Each structure stands twice: as structure tokens, then as C-alpha cells.
C-alpha positions in Angstrom: 36.0 -10.1 58.8 33.1 -12.0 60.1 31.7 -15.0 58.5 28.6 -17.7 59.2 28.5 -20.4 57.2 25.4 -23.3 57.2 23.5 -22.3 60.2 30.9 -15.5 77.2 33.7 -17.4 78.7 33.7 -18.9 81.5 33.1 -17.9 85.3 32.7 -19.8 88.5 35.5 -22.3 88.6 37.8 -24.2 91.0 41.5 -24.0 91.2 43.4 -27.2 91.5 41.5 -28.1 94.9 38.3 -28.5 93.5 36.5 -25.9 95.9 33.7 -24.1 94.0 33.7 -20.4 92.7 31.2 -18.2 92.5 29.4 -17.5 89.0 29.5 -13.8 89.7 26.6 -11.6 88.7 24.9 -8.1 89.4 23.8 -5.9 87.6 26.7 -3.0 87.0 27.3 -5.1 83.6 26.8 -3.6 80.2 25.0 -5.7 77.5 23.9 -5.7 74.1 22.2 -7.8 71.8 22.3 -7.6 67.6 21.0 -10.7 66.5 17.4 -9.9 66.3 16.4 -12.1 63.4 18.0 -15.5 64.8 16.0 -18.9 64.7 12.8 -18.8 66.9 15.0 -21.0 69.1 17.6 -18.1 69.7 14.9 -15.4 69.9 13.1 -17.5 72.7 16.0 -18.5 74.6 17.2 -14.7 74.8 13.3 -13.7 76.2 14.5 -14.4 79.2 15.8 -10.9 79.4 19.1 -11.6 80.4 20.7 -9.9 77.6 19.1 -6.4 76.6 19.0 -5.5 73.1 20.8 -3.5 70.9 19.8 -0.8 68.7 18.0 -2.5 65.8 20.5 -0.6 62.9 23.5 -1.8 64.6 26.0 -2.5 61.9 26.3 -6.0 60.4 28.8 -7.8 58.6 26.0 -9.5 56.4 25.1 -5.3 55.9 28.2 -4.3 54.5 27.7 -4.7 50.8 30.2 -6.5 48.1 33.5 -7.1 49.6 36.5 -5.3 48.1 39.7 -5.8 47.5 41.0 -5.8 51.0 38.3 -7.8 52.2 38.6 -10.6 49.9 42.2 -10.8 51.1 41.8 -10.9 54.6 42.0 -14.2 56.9 38.2 -15.2 57.1 37.8 -15.3 53.5 40.4 -18.1 53.0 37.9 -20.1 56.1 34.7 -20.8 54.1 34.1 -24.1 55.3 33.7 -23.4 58.7 29.9 -22.5 60.9 31.5 -19.3 62.0 34.6 -17.3 61.3 35.7 -14.0 62.7 39.0 -11.6 62.2 38.1 -8.6 63.6 39.3 -6.8 60.9 36.4 -5.3 59.1 35.5 -2.8 62.3 36.1 0.9 62.6 35.7 0.7 66.3 34.9 -2.1 69.0 31.4 -1.1 69.0 30.6 -2.2 65.5 31.8 -5.6 67.1 29.4 -5.3 69.7 26.7 -4.5 67.0 27.8 -7.8 64.9 28.0 -9.8 67.8 24.8 -11.1 70.1 25.9 -9.6 73.4 28.3 -8.2 75.6 29.2 -7.6 79.1 31.8 -5.1 80.4 32.5 -4.9 84.1 36.1 -4.0 85.5 37.5 -4.1 82.3 37.5 -2.7 78.7 38.1 -4.1 75.2 40.1 -2.2 72.4 41.7 -3.4 68.9 45.3 -4.4 69.2 46.4 -2.7 65.4 50.1 -3.4 65.9 50.3 -7.0 66.5 47.4 -8.8 64.7 48.5 -12.1 63.3 46.0 -11.3 60.5 46.2 -7.1 60.0 44.8 -5.1 60.8 43.0 -6.1 64.0 43.2 -7.9 66.9 40.7 -8.2 70.0 42.4 -7.1 73.0 40.3 -7.8 76.2 41.6 -6.2 79.7 40.3 -6.9 83.2 41.2 -6.5 86.4 39.8 -8.4 89.8 36.3 -9.2 89.2 36.2 -8.6 85.7 33.6 -10.0 83.5 34.6 -8.6 80.2 33.0 -10.8 77.3 31.5 -10.7 73.6 29.0 -13.4 73.2 28.0 -14.9 69.8 24.8 -17.4 69.7 23.9 -19.6 67.1 20.7 -22.2 66.8 21.3 -26.0 66.8 19.3 -27.3 64.2 20.1 -31.2 64.9 22.0 -32.5 67.8 25.9 -32.2 67.5 28.8 -34.5 66.9 31.4 -32.0 67.9 31.4 -28.2 69.0 34.9 -26.6 68.3 36.0 -23.2 69.0 39.6 -22.0 67.9 41.4 -19.2 68.1 44.6 -17.4 68.1 45.9 -16.4 71.7 48.1 -13.7 73.1 48.9 -13.1 76.8 50.5 -9.6 77.4 49.8 -10.2 81.3 48.5 -13.4 82.8 47.9 -11.7 86.3 48.5 -12.9 89.4 45.5 -15.5 89.8 44.7 -16.5 93.5 44.6 -20.2 94.8 40.5 -19.9 94.8 40.1 -17.8 91.8 40.0 -18.7 88.3 39.6 -16.6 84.8 37.4 -17.9 81.9 39.1 -16.7 78.7 37.1 -18.9 76.0 33.8 -20.7 76.3 31.2 -22.5 74.2 28.1 -22.0 76.3 24.7 -24.2 76.1 22.3 -21.6 75.9 22.5 -17.4 74.9 24.4 -16.6 77.9 27.1 -18.1 80.1 24.8 -18.8 82.9 23.0 -21.5 81.1 26.3 -23.6 81.4 29.4 -23.9 79.5 32.5 -25.9 78.3 35.7 -23.2 78.8 39.2 -22.7 78.6 40.5 -20.8 81.7 43.3 -19.8 83.5 44.1 -20.7 87.3 46.8 -20.1 89.9 50.4 -20.3 88.8 49.4 -19.4 86.1 47.9 -22.5 84.5 45.8 -23.7 81.6 42.8 -26.1 82.4 39.5 -26.9 81.0 36.6 -27.1 82.9 32.6 -27.3 82.2 29.8 -25.7 84.6 26.0 -26.4 84.6 23.6 -23.8 84.6 23.6 -21.2 87.6 21.4 -18.5 88.5 24.4 -16.0 87.9 24.3 -15.3 92.1 27.0 -15.2 94.6 25.7 -18.5 96.3 24.8 -20.4 93.7 28.3 -21.6 91.7 26.5 -24.6 90.0 28.0 -27.7 89.5 31.4 -27.7 87.4 34.3 -30.1 86.7 38.0 -28.9 86.1 40.9 -30.6 84.9 44.5 -29.0 84.4 46.1 -28.9 81.2 49.4 -30.5 80.2 52.3 -28.6 78.9 53.8 -25.2 79.6 52.0 -21.8 80.0 51.8 -19.7 77.1 54.6 -17.0 76.9 53.6 -13.3 77.5 54.3 -11.2 74.5 53.8 -13.7 71.6 51.2 -15.3 69.6 51.2 -18.7 70.9 49.9 -21.9 69.0 46.5 -22.0 68.1 44.3 -23.2 70.7 40.8 -24.6 71.0 38.2 -25.8 73.1 36.3 -28.8 72.0 32.9 -30.5 73.2 33.0 -34.3 71.3 29.6 -36.1 71.5 31.1 -39.0 70.0 33.9 -39.7 72.2 31.7 -41.1 75.3 27.9 -41.9 76.1 28.4 -38.7 78.1 30.2 -36.2 75.8 33.4 -34.7 76.3 35.4 -31.9 76.6 38.8 -31.4 75.0 41.4 -28.4 75.2 43.8 -28.3 72.6 47.3 -26.3 71.5 47.9 -26.6 68.0 46.9 -30.7 67.3 48.1 -31.7 70.6 45.1 -32.3 73.2 46.2 -31.0 76.6 43.3 -32.8 79.0 44.6 -36.6 79.4 41.6 -37.9 79.5 38.9 -35.6 78.2 36.6 -34.2 80.8 32.8 -36.3 80.6 29.9 -33.7 80.4 26.9 -33.9 82.7 23.5 -35.1 81.2 22.2 -32.1 81.5 24.6 -30.2 78.9 23.9 -33.3 76.2 21.3 -31.6 73.8 22.0 -28.2 73.4 18.8 -26.4 71.0 21.1 -23.1 71.5 24.7 -22.9 71.4 26.8 -19.6 72.1 30.7 -18.6 72.0 32.4 -16.4 74.3 35.7 -14.7 74.6 37.2 -12.3 76.9 38.0 -12.2 80.9 35.2 -13.6 83.2 37.0 -13.5 86.7 35.2 -15.6 89.7 36.4 -17.0 92.8 37.2 -15.6 96.8 40.6 -14.5 95.5 42.3 -11.7 93.4 43.3 -12.2 89.8 45.4 -9.2 89.2 44.8 -7.6 85.5 44.8 -10.2 82.6 45.4 -8.5 79.4 44.9 -11.2 76.6 43.9 -10.8 72.9 42.1 -13.0 70.4 42.4 -13.3 66.9 41.2 -15.5 63.3 38.5 -17.2 65.5 36.7 -20.1 64.2 33.3 -22.2 65.3 32.0 -25.0 64.2 29.1 -27.5 64.8 29.1 -30.8 63.3 
């Protein structure tokens, strides 16, 4: 179930060596767009043409009618305080999810629902990506005033962490500072090892010659075990912790970056933000096949 109240993972990172990775782009991805009714700020941002519109009659949770007993018992039904909530449970197919979110990309990988292992049945979103994967869903939100924090939180499960090369990285979850990850983002990423890291990237042209300016910091703690749902993870942008704003990664209530990762000036005052989930590979080496799942997603703009 989707709940929106009040109001596209990462690419181009580096391994611990600090070398830049390309922000992979191109024309061989599939893109959809379902939020034609967003406020003018979003509509203007999406006019760049990066995300092709989906059919206007794409199903939307807001048009689903009165919830029945099953809907009222869903995980998101108990999460009314969040700006946005998604538990993937009201969709009959992944195509309906694409219609409810703002856009998607699907290159060298696929989406499906896991209906056997979801923390909150019936569905979790499973994303499988090979080398060069750009398999993400994106949801865009207008920002009415300068936020104090942006927080994306989710249940996370690895079925396969791949074999990420030393000069590659794979974005899992990101807060983007515009309608696309190419507008700059803060993200949770998988690097060589495997390892988890937090990172930010400023605006890129999504071309192979421009990786943008970026920073990356290794997270503390052990990498999540395969085949089990780990503690909840979060990527948070805190605009109150310093004059520059700071990126932090959480496992449960434990902060994994010490210190947090300061943001550059160009990412401090967003008028539009997006969240992205999936498998977004970048770099100069292989990543292997990564199979990751998400459930019970919340996003807060405060």
C-alpha cells in the first residue's frame, strides 16, 4: 500500500580508493512517469525530458477506492505520520507499481514481487541486476520549504551481493535532489568486498565522460547476511547538523558513518526531491549479479 501525507539509486561512485566512476547513461533504458498531477515545481523539473510519461490512465493508489479489511491491516496503514509509505502490497503486478511511482529504468536487470519472503505480506520488491544494471524505480516530491531532514528508510534483504569490482559500485537506495538521480543524490551503495558505504554525487550529464563530483565513506559494521531480512536501513540528509548539511547511513538506530558526510553547496537547497530504489551499477569493473529486496519503505521530509 502507498500512503502519501503532507506534501533512483545511485550511480557513479568510487571504491575505497577514491577514484571516480562513470555515471552510466544512454538511450537503452525503459522509463515511465505517472505523476502528471504533481505541483508545478515537479512538472517543470520533469519537462527536461529525462523521463518519458507513462499512460495517463496508469493505476494509482489514490484512485483505488475505499480500503477494505486487507488494506486497513497493511503495514502502511499504521504509518500515518510519514510523508510517504510503500509496502508494495496493493499491486497485482510490477507494472502497476510503475504506474504509481514517478518513473523507472530497466536495463540489464528486472523487477519482480517476492510473495514468499515479504516481512509484511503479500509482496516485497525484488530487483535483480547484472553487470551495468540500471534497474530503479523513482518517486518524486515537491519541497515547499527548506527541509531540516530528508530520511529514506526500508527493510533490506540480499539474496546475492554479487562480486563488485574494486573500481565499481552499485547504488541501492538514494535521495535525489531533483526528479532524476542525475540531478545529484545521497545514497547507500555496495562496494568491493562486499561493503556498504554512504555517498553523495552532484549533478552529472549522465554521460560516460562525466562522473560528477562525489564523496564516499565506508560504513562501519558487518555486511548484511544473504537470504535474511536485515535490520532496517536508512539514508538520511540532515541539514541541521552542520552549515553544509550531512549524509548519514543507519542500521536500525545505529549511525554507520563516523563522521557523517558533508554535502556540497549545490545540494543544500532542493526544490524537488526524489527517492530511488533498485540496482544501479557504475564503474570500470564488473559487479556480478546482485539480487536485492526492499519492503516497508518510508520517506520523510521535515
